[in-house]
FIPA-973050 format. One record per residue (C-alpha): y, x, z; residue in three letters; residue number from 1. Coordinates in nm, 4 decimals. Each point is the difference from the previous one (the first is absolute). Last residue first. Example, Ala and Ser with C-alpha at 12.3 -4.5 7.8 and 13.67 -1.06 7.14 Angstrom:
2
<zado c2="-0.1060" c1="1.3670" c3="0.7140" resn="SER" resi="2"/>
<zado c2="-0.3440" c1="-0.1370" c3="0.0660" resn="ALA" resi="1"/>
This chain:
320
<zado c2="-0.4011" c1="4.3260" c3="3.8866" resn="ARG" resi="320"/>
<zado c2="0.3297" c1="-0.0664" c3="0.1738" resn="ALA" resi="319"/>
<zado c2="0.1962" c1="0.1805" c3="-0.2727" resn="GLU" resi="318"/>
<zado c2="-0.1416" c1="-0.2214" c3="-0.2764" resn="THR" resi="317"/>
<zado c2="0.0580" c1="-0.3035" c3="0.2198" resn="GLN" resi="316"/>
<zado c2="0.3619" c1="0.0991" c3="0.0521" resn="VAL" resi="315"/>
<zado c2="0.0734" c1="0.0286" c3="-0.3702" resn="THR" resi="314"/>
<zado c2="-0.1709" c1="-0.3304" c3="-0.0872" resn="SER" resi="313"/>
<zado c2="0.1808" c1="-0.1874" c3="0.2775" resn="ALA" resi="312"/>
<zado c2="0.3411" c1="0.1116" c3="-0.1197" resn="SER" resi="311"/>
<zado c2="0.2062" c1="0.2247" c3="0.2222" resn="GLN" resi="310"/>
<zado c2="0.3167" c1="-0.1321" c3="0.1619" resn="GLY" resi="309"/>
<zado c2="-0.0598" c1="-0.1221" c3="0.3504" resn="MET" resi="308"/>
<zado c2="0.1960" c1="0.2159" c3="0.2408" resn="SER" resi="307"/>
<zado c2="-0.0591" c1="0.3377" c3="0.1582" resn="GLY" resi="306"/>
<zado c2="-0.2784" c1="0.1752" c3="0.1851" resn="SER" resi="305"/>
<zado c2="-0.3090" c1="0.1688" c3="-0.1391" resn="ARG" resi="304"/>
<zado c2="-0.3774" c1="-0.0150" c3="0.0212" resn="ILE" resi="303"/>
<zado c2="-0.0453" c1="0.0296" c3="0.3742" resn="ARG" resi="302"/>
<zado c2="-0.3570" c1="0.0911" c3="0.0920" resn="LYS" resi="301"/>
<zado c2="-0.1809" c1="-0.1810" c3="0.2807" resn="ALA" resi="300"/>
<zado c2="-0.1727" c1="0.1905" c3="0.2780" resn="GLY" resi="299"/>
<zado c2="0.2391" c1="-0.1119" c3="0.2699" resn="THR" resi="298"/>
<zado c2="0.1631" c1="-0.3213" c3="-0.1120" resn="PRO" resi="297"/>
<zado c2="0.2389" c1="-0.0041" c3="-0.2967" resn="PRO" resi="296"/>
<zado c2="0.2907" c1="-0.2287" c3="0.0892" resn="ALA" resi="295"/>
<zado c2="-0.0026" c1="-0.3768" c3="-0.0186" resn="ILE" resi="294"/>
<zado c2="0.3026" c1="-0.0415" c3="0.2228" resn="THR" resi="293"/>
<zado c2="0.2878" c1="0.1823" c3="-0.1716" resn="GLU" resi="292"/>
<zado c2="-0.0897" c1="-0.0598" c3="-0.3650" resn="ARG" resi="291"/>
<zado c2="-0.1138" c1="-0.3516" c3="0.0852" resn="VAL" resi="290"/>
<zado c2="0.3287" c1="-0.0575" c3="0.1812" resn="LEU" resi="289"/>
<zado c2="0.1903" c1="0.0944" c3="-0.3158" resn="GLU" resi="288"/>
<zado c2="-0.2111" c1="-0.2466" c3="-0.1988" resn="VAL" resi="287"/>
<zado c2="0.0722" c1="-0.2769" c3="0.2519" resn="ILE" resi="286"/>
<zado c2="0.3731" c1="0.0795" c3="-0.0293" resn="THR" resi="285"/>
<zado c2="-0.0220" c1="-0.0293" c3="-0.3794" resn="LYS" resi="284"/>
<zado c2="-0.1732" c1="-0.3350" c3="0.0503" resn="THR" resi="283"/>
<zado c2="0.2927" c1="-0.1296" c3="0.2057" resn="ALA" resi="282"/>
<zado c2="0.2659" c1="0.1589" c3="-0.2231" resn="LEU" resi="281"/>
<zado c2="-0.1474" c1="-0.1712" c3="-0.3042" resn="SER" resi="280"/>
<zado c2="-0.1763" c1="0.2392" c3="-0.2347" resn="LEU" resi="279"/>
<zado c2="0.0971" c1="0.1273" c3="-0.3442" resn="GLY" resi="278"/>
<zado c2="-0.2194" c1="0.0120" c3="-0.3088" resn="SER" resi="277"/>
<zado c2="-0.0622" c1="0.2943" c3="-0.2347" resn="GLY" resi="276"/>
<zado c2="-0.3789" c1="-0.0349" c3="0.0096" resn="GLU" resi="275"/>
<zado c2="-0.1020" c1="-0.2691" c3="0.2442" resn="ARG" resi="274"/>
<zado c2="-0.0642" c1="0.1392" c3="0.3458" resn="LYS" resi="273"/>
<zado c2="-0.2649" c1="0.2259" c3="0.1537" resn="ILE" resi="272"/>
<zado c2="-0.0520" c1="0.2060" c3="0.3148" resn="LEU" resi="271"/>
<zado c2="-0.3044" c1="0.2283" c3="0.0079" resn="ALA" resi="270"/>
<zado c2="-0.3132" c1="0.0744" c3="0.2011" resn="LEU" resi="269"/>
<zado c2="-0.2413" c1="0.2484" c3="-0.1605" resn="THR" resi="268"/>
<zado c2="-0.3746" c1="-0.0245" c3="0.0549" resn="GLU" resi="267"/>
<zado c2="-0.2012" c1="0.3191" c3="0.0324" resn="GLU" resi="266"/>
<zado c2="-0.3541" c1="0.1270" c3="-0.0671" resn="PHE" resi="265"/>
<zado c2="-0.0662" c1="0.3720" c3="0.0337" resn="PRO" resi="264"/>
<zado c2="-0.3147" c1="0.1035" c3="-0.1934" resn="GLU" resi="263"/>
<zado c2="-0.2721" c1="0.0452" c3="0.2619" resn="ALA" resi="262"/>
<zado c2="0.1189" c1="-0.3268" c3="0.1486" resn="PHE" resi="261"/>
<zado c2="0.0791" c1="-0.0019" c3="0.3712" resn="GLU" resi="260"/>
<zado c2="-0.2279" c1="-0.1856" c3="0.2378" resn="PHE" resi="259"/>
<zado c2="0.0541" c1="-0.2813" c3="0.2472" resn="THR" resi="258"/>
<zado c2="-0.2272" c1="-0.1205" c3="0.2804" resn="ARG" resi="257"/>
<zado c2="-0.0558" c1="-0.3581" c3="0.1153" resn="VAL" resi="256"/>
<zado c2="-0.1704" c1="-0.0208" c3="0.3402" resn="GLY" resi="255"/>
<zado c2="0.2655" c1="-0.2135" c3="0.1652" resn="LYS" resi="254"/>
<zado c2="0.2183" c1="-0.1881" c3="-0.2451" resn="PRO" resi="253"/>
<zado c2="0.2775" c1="0.1955" c3="-0.1726" resn="LEU" resi="252"/>
<zado c2="0.3584" c1="-0.1142" c3="0.0609" resn="ARG" resi="251"/>
<zado c2="0.0994" c1="0.2998" c3="0.2076" resn="ARG" resi="250"/>
<zado c2="0.3470" c1="0.0228" c3="-0.1575" resn="ASN" resi="249"/>
<zado c2="-0.0666" c1="0.3526" c3="-0.1234" resn="ARG" resi="248"/>
<zado c2="-0.3341" c1="-0.1104" c3="-0.1416" resn="VAL" resi="247"/>
<zado c2="0.1534" c1="-0.2903" c3="-0.1861" resn="LEU" resi="246"/>
<zado c2="0.2781" c1="0.2247" c3="-0.1308" resn="SER" resi="245"/>
<zado c2="-0.2674" c1="0.2260" c3="-0.1534" resn="ALA" resi="244"/>
<zado c2="-0.0484" c1="-0.2682" c3="-0.2634" resn="SER" resi="243"/>
<zado c2="-0.3382" c1="-0.1682" c3="-0.0138" resn="VAL" resi="242"/>
<zado c2="-0.2764" c1="-0.0222" c3="-0.2596" resn="LEU" resi="241"/>
<zado c2="-0.3269" c1="-0.1734" c3="0.0857" resn="THR" resi="240"/>
<zado c2="-0.3564" c1="0.0705" c3="0.1085" resn="GLY" resi="239"/>
<zado c2="-0.3295" c1="-0.1828" c3="0.0507" resn="GLY" resi="238"/>
<zado c2="-0.1409" c1="-0.2954" c3="0.1945" resn="VAL" resi="237"/>
<zado c2="-0.0324" c1="0.1733" c3="0.3372" resn="GLY" resi="236"/>
<zado c2="0.1695" c1="-0.2654" c3="0.2132" resn="ALA" resi="235"/>
<zado c2="0.3062" c1="0.2254" c3="0.0238" resn="ALA" resi="234"/>
<zado c2="0.0150" c1="-0.0047" c3="-0.3816" resn="VAL" resi="233"/>
<zado c2="0.0023" c1="-0.3791" c3="0.0051" resn="LEU" resi="232"/>
<zado c2="0.2826" c1="-0.0047" c3="0.2526" resn="SER" resi="231"/>
<zado c2="0.1806" c1="0.2638" c3="-0.2061" resn="LEU" resi="230"/>
<zado c2="-0.0099" c1="-0.2201" c3="-0.3105" resn="ALA" resi="229"/>
<zado c2="0.1372" c1="-0.2959" c3="0.1946" resn="SER" resi="228"/>
<zado c2="0.2849" c1="0.2117" c3="0.1391" resn="GLU" resi="227"/>
<zado c2="0.0749" c1="0.1266" c3="-0.3518" resn="VAL" resi="226"/>
<zado c2="0.0689" c1="-0.3545" c3="-0.1151" resn="HIS" resi="225"/>
<zado c2="-0.1127" c1="-0.1940" c3="-0.3072" resn="GLU" resi="224"/>
<zado c2="-0.3741" c1="0.0551" c3="-0.0083" resn="VAL" resi="223"/>
<zado c2="-0.2335" c1="0.1559" c3="-0.2568" resn="GLU" resi="222"/>
<zado c2="-0.3633" c1="0.0820" c3="0.0811" resn="ILE" resi="221"/>
<zado c2="-0.2557" c1="0.2162" c3="-0.1815" resn="THR" resi="220"/>
<zado c2="0.2756" c1="0.1692" c3="-0.1954" resn="PRO" resi="219"/>
<zado c2="-0.0935" c1="0.1451" c3="-0.3411" resn="GLN" resi="218"/>
<zado c2="0.1408" c1="0.3387" c3="-0.0921" resn="PRO" resi="217"/>
<zado c2="-0.0792" c1="0.1050" c3="-0.3574" resn="ARG" resi="216"/>
<zado c2="-0.1211" c1="0.3524" c3="-0.0665" resn="VAL" resi="215"/>
<zado c2="0.0836" c1="0.2676" c3="-0.2592" resn="GLY" resi="214"/>
<zado c2="0.1701" c1="0.2316" c3="0.2456" resn="GLU" resi="213"/>
<zado c2="0.3376" c1="-0.0701" c3="-0.1590" resn="GLY" resi="212"/>
<zado c2="-0.0836" c1="-0.3698" c3="0.0207" resn="GLN" resi="211"/>
<zado c2="-0.0449" c1="0.0434" c3="0.3756" resn="ALA" resi="210"/>
<zado c2="0.3383" c1="0.1637" c3="0.0334" resn="ARG" resi="209"/>
<zado c2="0.1696" c1="-0.2694" c3="-0.2086" resn="ASP" resi="208"/>
<zado c2="-0.1644" c1="-0.2772" c3="0.2052" resn="TRP" resi="207"/>
<zado c2="0.1040" c1="0.1614" c3="0.3285" resn="LEU" resi="206"/>
<zado c2="0.3579" c1="0.0236" c3="-0.1257" resn="GLN" resi="205"/>
<zado c2="-0.0189" c1="-0.3653" c3="-0.1006" resn="ARG" resi="204"/>
<zado c2="-0.1122" c1="-0.0921" c3="0.3512" resn="ARG" resi="203"/>
<zado c2="0.3124" c1="0.1680" c3="0.1361" resn="THR" resi="202"/>
<zado c2="0.2315" c1="-0.1738" c3="-0.2482" resn="PRO" resi="201"/>
<zado c2="-0.1542" c1="-0.3506" c3="0.0343" resn="ASP" resi="200"/>
<zado c2="-0.0627" c1="-0.1227" c3="-0.3546" resn="ASP" resi="199"/>
<zado c2="-0.3702" c1="0.0704" c3="0.0610" resn="TRP" resi="198"/>
<zado c2="-0.0283" c1="-0.3145" c3="0.2068" resn="GLY" resi="197"/>
<zado c2="0.3297" c1="-0.1792" c3="0.0595" resn="SER" resi="196"/>
<zado c2="-0.1642" c1="-0.2982" c3="0.1713" resn="HIS" resi="195"/>
<zado c2="-0.2618" c1="0.2149" c3="0.1753" resn="ALA" resi="194"/>
<zado c2="0.2639" c1="0.2149" c3="0.1676" resn="ASP" resi="193"/>
<zado c2="-0.2716" c1="0.1564" c3="0.2215" resn="TYR" resi="192"/>
<zado c2="-0.3001" c1="0.2123" c3="-0.0970" resn="LEU" resi="191"/>
<zado c2="-0.3420" c1="0.0445" c3="0.1609" resn="VAL" resi="190"/>
<zado c2="-0.2125" c1="0.2543" c3="-0.1887" resn="LEU" resi="189"/>
<zado c2="-0.3675" c1="0.0205" c3="0.0886" resn="ASP" resi="188"/>
<zado c2="-0.0627" c1="0.3722" c3="-0.0362" resn="ASP" resi="187"/>
<zado c2="-0.1346" c1="0.1914" c3="-0.3019" resn="ALA" resi="186"/>
<zado c2="0.3281" c1="-0.0462" c3="-0.1857" resn="ILE" resi="185"/>
<zado c2="0.1882" c1="0.1353" c3="0.2990" resn="ILE" resi="184"/>
<zado c2="-0.2094" c1="0.3162" c3="0.0280" resn="ASP" resi="183"/>
<zado c2="0.0210" c1="0.0515" c3="-0.3786" resn="ASP" resi="182"/>
<zado c2="0.3795" c1="-0.0038" c3="0.0228" resn="ILE" resi="181"/>
<zado c2="-0.0172" c1="0.2891" c3="0.2431" resn="GLU" resi="180"/>
<zado c2="0.0582" c1="-0.0162" c3="0.3732" resn="VAL" resi="179"/>
<zado c2="0.1323" c1="0.2802" c3="0.2194" resn="PRO" resi="178"/>
<zado c2="-0.2090" c1="0.1389" c3="0.2882" resn="GLY" resi="177"/>
<zado c2="-0.3042" c1="-0.1443" c3="0.1786" resn="ALA" resi="176"/>
<zado c2="0.1331" c1="0.1017" c3="0.3408" resn="ASN" resi="175"/>
<zado c2="0.0220" c1="-0.3523" c3="0.1454" resn="LYS" resi="174"/>
<zado c2="-0.3232" c1="-0.1145" c3="-0.1589" resn="GLU" resi="173"/>
<zado c2="0.0319" c1="-0.2526" c3="-0.2776" resn="ARG" resi="172"/>
<zado c2="-0.1040" c1="-0.3649" c3="0.0174" resn="ARG" resi="171"/>
<zado c2="0.2785" c1="-0.1370" c3="0.2195" resn="THR" resi="170"/>
<zado c2="0.2533" c1="-0.0050" c3="-0.2847" resn="THR" resi="169"/>
<zado c2="0.3622" c1="0.0610" c3="-0.0928" resn="ALA" resi="168"/>
<zado c2="0.1006" c1="0.2046" c3="-0.3068" resn="TYR" resi="167"/>
<zado c2="0.3535" c1="0.1356" c3="0.0176" resn="LEU" resi="166"/>
<zado c2="0.3187" c1="-0.0385" c3="-0.2044" resn="VAL" resi="165"/>
<zado c2="0.2714" c1="0.2470" c3="0.0938" resn="ARG" resi="164"/>
<zado c2="0.3674" c1="-0.0915" c3="-0.0017" resn="ASP" resi="163"/>
<zado c2="0.2617" c1="0.0804" c3="-0.2627" resn="ALA" resi="162"/>
<zado c2="0.3677" c1="-0.0425" c3="0.0756" resn="PHE" resi="161"/>
<zado c2="0.3175" c1="-0.1797" c3="-0.1018" resn="LEU" resi="160"/>
<zado c2="-0.0135" c1="-0.0513" c3="-0.3768" resn="PRO" resi="159"/>
<zado c2="0.3107" c1="-0.1711" c3="-0.1413" resn="GLU" resi="158"/>
<zado c2="-0.0774" c1="-0.2223" c3="-0.2982" resn="VAL" resi="157"/>
<zado c2="0.2252" c1="-0.1892" c3="-0.2404" resn="ASP" resi="156"/>
<zado c2="-0.2021" c1="-0.2693" c3="-0.1702" resn="LEU" resi="155"/>
<zado c2="-0.0752" c1="-0.1286" c3="-0.3501" resn="GLU" resi="154"/>
<zado c2="-0.3100" c1="0.2241" c3="-0.0285" resn="THR" resi="153"/>
<zado c2="-0.2486" c1="-0.2312" c3="0.1721" resn="ASP" resi="152"/>
<zado c2="-0.3424" c1="0.1619" c3="0.0369" resn="ARG" resi="151"/>
<zado c2="0.0251" c1="0.1030" c3="0.3631" resn="ILE" resi="150"/>
<zado c2="-0.1297" c1="0.3329" c3="0.1311" resn="PRO" resi="149"/>
<zado c2="0.1120" c1="0.0003" c3="0.2733" resn="LEU" resi="148"/>
<zado c2="0.0063" c1="-0.1929" c3="0.3276" resn="VAL" resi="147"/>
<zado c2="0.2919" c1="-0.2380" c3="0.0302" resn="VAL" resi="146"/>
<zado c2="0.3158" c1="-0.0710" c3="0.2005" resn="LEU" resi="145"/>
<zado c2="0.2205" c1="-0.2667" c3="-0.1497" resn="GLY" resi="144"/>
<zado c2="0.3257" c1="-0.1108" c3="-0.1551" resn="ALA" resi="143"/>
<zado c2="0.1887" c1="-0.3110" c3="-0.1057" resn="GLU" resi="142"/>
<zado c2="-0.2682" c1="-0.2675" c3="0.0189" resn="ILE" resi="141"/>
<zado c2="-0.0767" c1="-0.2693" c3="-0.2570" resn="GLN" resi="140"/>
<zado c2="0.1875" c1="0.1984" c3="-0.2660" resn="GLY" resi="139"/>
<zado c2="-0.2942" c1="0.0233" c3="-0.2422" resn="ASP" resi="138"/>
<zado c2="-0.0247" c1="0.3793" c3="0.0356" resn="ARG" resi="137"/>
<zado c2="0.0144" c1="-0.0245" c3="0.3804" resn="VAL" resi="136"/>
<zado c2="-0.2706" c1="-0.2684" c3="-0.0005" resn="MET" resi="135"/>
<zado c2="-0.2213" c1="0.2077" c3="-0.2324" resn="ARG" resi="134"/>
<zado c2="0.0384" c1="0.3133" c3="0.2144" resn="ALA" resi="133"/>
<zado c2="-0.0901" c1="-0.1918" c3="0.3164" resn="VAL" resi="132"/>
<zado c2="-0.3057" c1="-0.1387" c3="-0.1810" resn="GLU" resi="131"/>
<zado c2="-0.1169" c1="0.3488" c3="-0.0985" resn="GLU" resi="130"/>
<zado c2="0.0636" c1="0.1229" c3="0.3563" resn="SER" resi="129"/>
<zado c2="-0.2253" c1="-0.2639" c3="0.1570" resn="ASN" resi="128"/>
<zado c2="0.2025" c1="-0.2535" c3="0.1903" resn="LEU" resi="127"/>
<zado c2="0.2143" c1="-0.0418" c3="0.3123" resn="GLY" resi="126"/>
<zado c2="0.3335" c1="-0.1741" c3="-0.0705" resn="VAL" resi="125"/>
<zado c2="0.2820" c1="0.0679" c3="0.2475" resn="MET" resi="124"/>
<zado c2="0.2689" c1="-0.2678" c3="-0.0221" resn="ARG" resi="123"/>
<zado c2="0.2712" c1="0.0823" c3="0.2524" resn="ILE" resi="122"/>
<zado c2="0.2874" c1="-0.2404" c3="0.0653" resn="ARG" resi="121"/>
<zado c2="0.3328" c1="0.1613" c3="0.0847" resn="VAL" resi="120"/>
<zado c2="0.2027" c1="-0.1356" c3="0.2931" resn="GLY" resi="119"/>
<zado c2="-0.1781" c1="0.2197" c3="0.2553" resn="PRO" resi="118"/>
<zado c2="0.1279" c1="0.3239" c3="-0.1575" resn="HIS" resi="117"/>
<zado c2="-0.0504" c1="0.2886" c3="0.2449" resn="ARG" resi="116"/>
<zado c2="-0.2853" c1="-0.1555" c3="0.1968" resn="THR" resi="115"/>
<zado c2="-0.1595" c1="-0.1390" c3="-0.3177" resn="HIS" resi="114"/>
<zado c2="0.0073" c1="0.3417" c3="-0.1701" resn="PHE" resi="113"/>
<zado c2="-0.1513" c1="0.1790" c3="0.3001" resn="THR" resi="112"/>
<zado c2="-0.2714" c1="-0.2648" c3="0.0417" resn="LEU" resi="111"/>
<zado c2="-0.0929" c1="0.0249" c3="-0.3685" resn="VAL" resi="110"/>
<zado c2="-0.0215" c1="0.3805" c3="0.0180" resn="LEU" resi="109"/>
<zado c2="-0.2063" c1="-0.0039" c3="0.3191" resn="ASP" resi="108"/>
<zado c2="-0.2516" c1="-0.2282" c3="-0.1707" resn="SER" resi="107"/>
<zado c2="-0.0129" c1="0.2329" c3="-0.3019" resn="LEU" resi="106"/>
<zado c2="-0.1053" c1="0.3047" c3="0.2008" resn="GLY" resi="105"/>
<zado c2="-0.2292" c1="0.1843" c3="-0.2422" resn="TYR" resi="104"/>
<zado c2="-0.3227" c1="-0.1757" c3="0.1004" resn="HIS" resi="103"/>
<zado c2="0.1902" c1="-0.3253" c3="-0.0467" resn="ASN" resi="102"/>
<zado c2="0.0101" c1="0.0754" c3="-0.3743" resn="ALA" resi="101"/>
<zado c2="-0.3763" c1="-0.0616" c3="-0.0317" resn="ASN" resi="100"/>
<zado c2="0.0415" c1="-0.3256" c3="-0.1968" resn="ARG" resi="99"/>
<zado c2="0.2250" c1="0.1549" c3="-0.2616" resn="PRO" resi="98"/>
<zado c2="0.3673" c1="-0.0996" c3="0.0232" resn="VAL" resi="97"/>
<zado c2="0.2476" c1="-0.2165" c3="-0.1883" resn="GLY" resi="96"/>
<zado c2="0.3653" c1="-0.0449" c3="0.0960" resn="PHE" resi="95"/>
<zado c2="0.2502" c1="-0.2833" c3="-0.0106" resn="THR" resi="94"/>
<zado c2="0.3133" c1="0.0198" c3="0.2169" resn="ALA" resi="93"/>
<zado c2="0.1760" c1="-0.3336" c3="0.0321" resn="GLU" resi="92"/>
<zado c2="0.3599" c1="-0.1080" c3="0.0453" resn="GLY" resi="91"/>
<zado c2="0.2241" c1="0.0021" c3="0.3056" resn="SER" resi="90"/>
<zado c2="0.2282" c1="0.2293" c3="0.1995" resn="GLU" resi="89"/>
<zado c2="-0.1167" c1="0.3191" c3="-0.1681" resn="LEU" resi="88"/>
<zado c2="0.2622" c1="0.0141" c3="-0.2712" resn="SER" resi="87"/>
<zado c2="0.0076" c1="0.0725" c3="-0.3716" resn="ASN" resi="86"/>
<zado c2="-0.2542" c1="-0.2580" c3="-0.1066" resn="LEU" resi="85"/>
<zado c2="0.1594" c1="-0.2367" c3="0.2498" resn="SER" resi="84"/>
<zado c2="0.3146" c1="0.0122" c3="-0.2134" resn="ARG" resi="83"/>
<zado c2="-0.1938" c1="-0.1523" c3="-0.2881" resn="MET" resi="82"/>
<zado c2="-0.1250" c1="-0.2858" c3="0.2156" resn="SER" resi="81"/>
<zado c2="0.3429" c1="-0.0667" c3="0.1476" resn="HIS" resi="80"/>
<zado c2="0.1543" c1="-0.0110" c3="-0.3480" resn="THR" resi="79"/>
<zado c2="-0.2754" c1="-0.2300" c3="-0.1240" resn="ALA" resi="78"/>
<zado c2="0.0524" c1="-0.2326" c3="0.2946" resn="ALA" resi="77"/>
<zado c2="0.3769" c1="-0.0009" c3="-0.0586" resn="GLU" resi="76"/>
<zado c2="-0.0494" c1="-0.0753" c3="-0.3695" resn="VAL" resi="75"/>
<zado c2="-0.2446" c1="-0.2807" c3="0.0775" resn="ALA" resi="74"/>
<zado c2="0.2414" c1="-0.1523" c3="0.2486" resn="GLY" resi="73"/>
<zado c2="0.2831" c1="0.0184" c3="-0.2547" resn="LEU" resi="72"/>
<zado c2="-0.2098" c1="-0.1876" c3="-0.2554" resn="ALA" resi="71"/>
<zado c2="-0.1234" c1="-0.2606" c3="0.2488" resn="SER" resi="70"/>
<zado c2="0.3491" c1="-0.0660" c3="0.1329" resn="GLU" resi="69"/>
<zado c2="0.1320" c1="-0.0388" c3="-0.3545" resn="ALA" resi="68"/>
<zado c2="-0.2850" c1="-0.2307" c3="-0.1010" resn="HIS" resi="67"/>
<zado c2="0.0547" c1="-0.2259" c3="0.2999" resn="THR" resi="66"/>
<zado c2="0.3782" c1="-0.0108" c3="-0.0555" resn="ARG" resi="65"/>
<zado c2="-0.0187" c1="-0.0793" c3="-0.3709" resn="LEU" resi="64"/>
<zado c2="-0.1059" c1="-0.3636" c3="0.0452" resn="GLU" resi="63"/>
<zado c2="0.2661" c1="-0.0681" c3="0.2633" resn="THR" resi="62"/>
<zado c2="0.2575" c1="0.1731" c3="-0.2179" resn="ALA" resi="61"/>
<zado c2="-0.0966" c1="-0.2202" c3="-0.2950" resn="ALA" resi="60"/>
<zado c2="0.0407" c1="-0.3058" c3="0.2234" resn="SER" resi="59"/>
<zado c2="0.3576" c1="0.1163" c3="0.0669" resn="THR" resi="58"/>
<zado c2="0.1188" c1="0.2006" c3="0.2995" resn="PRO" resi="57"/>
<zado c2="0.3441" c1="-0.0974" c3="0.1434" resn="LYS" resi="56"/>
<zado c2="0.2284" c1="0.2959" c3="0.0613" resn="LEU" resi="55"/>
<zado c2="0.2356" c1="-0.0459" c3="0.2904" resn="ARG" resi="54"/>
<zado c2="0.3736" c1="-0.0422" c3="0.0633" resn="ARG" resi="53"/>
<zado c2="0.1836" c1="-0.1405" c3="-0.3002" resn="SER" resi="52"/>
<zado c2="-0.3214" c1="-0.0727" c3="-0.1833" resn="GLY" resi="51"/>
<zado c2="-0.1742" c1="0.2002" c3="-0.2719" resn="ARG" resi="50"/>
<zado c2="-0.3121" c1="-0.1879" c3="-0.1062" resn="VAL" resi="49"/>
<zado c2="-0.2713" c1="0.2630" c3="0.0051" resn="PHE" resi="48"/>
<zado c2="-0.2959" c1="0.0967" c3="-0.2211" resn="LEU" resi="47"/>
<zado c2="0.1205" c1="-0.1236" c3="-0.3389" resn="GLN" resi="46"/>
<zado c2="-0.2637" c1="0.0553" c3="-0.2673" resn="VAL" resi="45"/>
<zado c2="-0.0464" c1="0.2003" c3="-0.3217" resn="GLY" resi="44"/>
<zado c2="-0.2203" c1="0.2596" c3="0.1681" resn="LEU" resi="43"/>
<zado c2="0.1923" c1="0.2998" c3="-0.1366" resn="GLU" resi="42"/>
<zado c2="0.3376" c1="-0.1697" c3="0.0557" resn="THR" resi="41"/>
<zado c2="-0.0840" c1="-0.1085" c3="0.3550" resn="GLU" resi="40"/>
<zado c2="-0.1136" c1="0.3528" c3="0.0827" resn="LEU" resi="39"/>
<zado c2="0.3189" c1="0.1445" c3="-0.1477" resn="ARG" resi="38"/>
<zado c2="0.2064" c1="-0.2399" c3="0.2110" resn="VAL" resi="37"/>
<zado c2="-0.1948" c1="0.0967" c3="0.3124" resn="VAL" resi="36"/>
<zado c2="0.0544" c1="0.3714" c3="-0.0602" resn="LEU" resi="35"/>
<zado c2="0.3723" c1="-0.0549" c3="-0.0721" resn="GLU" resi="34"/>
<zado c2="0.0537" c1="-0.1927" c3="0.3245" resn="SER" resi="33"/>
<zado c2="-0.1783" c1="0.2656" c3="0.2011" resn="VAL" resi="32"/>
<zado c2="0.2016" c1="0.2789" c3="-0.1616" resn="SER" resi="31"/>
<zado c2="0.3323" c1="-0.1846" c3="0.0442" resn="ALA" resi="30"/>
<zado c2="-0.0656" c1="-0.0429" c3="0.3723" resn="GLN" resi="29"/>
<zado c2="-0.0371" c1="0.3778" c3="0.0293" resn="SER" resi="28"/>
<zado c2="-0.3145" c1="0.1681" c3="0.1316" resn="VAL" resi="27"/>
<zado c2="-0.1517" c1="0.0443" c3="0.3464" resn="GLU" resi="26"/>
<zado c2="-0.2870" c1="-0.2418" c3="-0.0670" resn="LEU" resi="25"/>
<zado c2="0.0786" c1="-0.2064" c3="0.3082" resn="GLU" resi="24"/>
<zado c2="0.3772" c1="0.0263" c3="-0.0572" resn="GLU" resi="23"/>
<zado c2="-0.0455" c1="-0.1032" c3="-0.3648" resn="ALA" resi="22"/>
<zado c2="-0.2051" c1="-0.3019" c3="0.1013" resn="ALA" resi="21"/>
<zado c2="0.2755" c1="-0.1078" c3="0.2394" resn="ALA" resi="20"/>
<zado c2="0.2606" c1="0.0256" c3="-0.2788" resn="THR" resi="19"/>
<zado c2="-0.2207" c1="-0.1670" c3="-0.2603" resn="PHE" resi="18"/>
<zado c2="-0.0324" c1="-0.2992" c3="0.2266" resn="THR" resi="17"/>
<zado c2="-0.2856" c1="-0.2061" c3="0.1479" resn="GLY" resi="16"/>
<zado c2="-0.1650" c1="0.2721" c3="0.2093" resn="PHE" resi="15"/>
<zado c2="-0.3645" c1="-0.0649" c3="-0.0919" resn="GLU" resi="14"/>
<zado c2="0.0453" c1="-0.1136" c3="-0.3596" resn="TRP" resi="13"/>
<zado c2="0.2548" c1="0.2718" c3="-0.0764" resn="ALA" resi="12"/>
<zado c2="-0.2364" c1="0.2605" c3="0.1508" resn="ALA" resi="11"/>
<zado c2="-0.2876" c1="-0.1358" c3="-0.2104" resn="LEU" resi="10"/>
<zado c2="0.2054" c1="0.0149" c3="-0.3232" resn="PHE" resi="9"/>
<zado c2="0.1345" c1="0.3494" c3="0.0712" resn="ALA" resi="8"/>
<zado c2="-0.3524" c1="0.1278" c3="0.0712" resn="ARG" resi="7"/>
<zado c2="-0.1296" c1="-0.1630" c3="-0.3188" resn="LEU" resi="6"/>
<zado c2="0.2788" c1="0.1537" c3="-0.2081" resn="GLN" resi="5"/>
<zado c2="-0.0635" c1="0.3442" c3="0.1504" resn="SER" resi="4"/>
<zado c2="-0.3707" c1="-0.0350" c3="-0.0736" resn="LEU" resi="3"/>
<zado c2="0.0836" c1="-0.0545" c3="-0.3646" resn="THR" resi="2"/>
<zado c2="-0.0409" c1="-0.2901" c3="-0.2449" resn="MET" resi="1"/>
């Protein structure tokens, strides 16, 4: 049973003659007749009683009609769905981002995409970078923006830029100078991304540095969002880590001061997708907008430009 046979059968049913069906399908009358005969032979039933003027559907034809319409409808829906992957008239763009992505202009990016392509749904998932990487690897989202390093090696990675990580507190004098690991360990440490814990890429860098100094960082308070951590810091509880983007966007509460690390501390933003996989046109367009919109702010260091192609392990070695 072929789609051509089903189309010929349904056209013959609707128009009542092979001649009218042939005109509708823009083929010869003999072709329509032959397709229906072959269908009858394959199914072992008679679908039409051939009269002098019109075709009379049999009970078998009545039974087949629903299935034929359903089959052709499913094919048309599948065709439309696949074509939407290569157009920007419909479909869905799926993209994962770290929670602080708005500090780099993500809201403007989403608005720009929606204005240009209003028929495309946007699913922007905000998670910790490790979770974004896992969802991309598992095919739950097509691509994402993450902070390196990530542990997953089954990804293509395109580093965009490195931004400074600062220490924020109210307990140090303005001109106290850079902080050392020992200064942080001696303070009450307030850390965000409590759910991810030390799997968070930036927190993991802190852990590795502390381990290198022979000490173990132990947060006094863990919360989920950086805004909550900063509120506690503003109340004099202790100190936390922040990206320089927060300072540039004036997101620090009053009285909170930031300090550079004695040994430069950076977090690298990167685009990721599944290793060797393609992207739908909608998500590919989102990725291109990320490259254009989320540009290195003043003070941030561009890593390189190009497309996703390096493995996660290679990029993470370079980023460290």
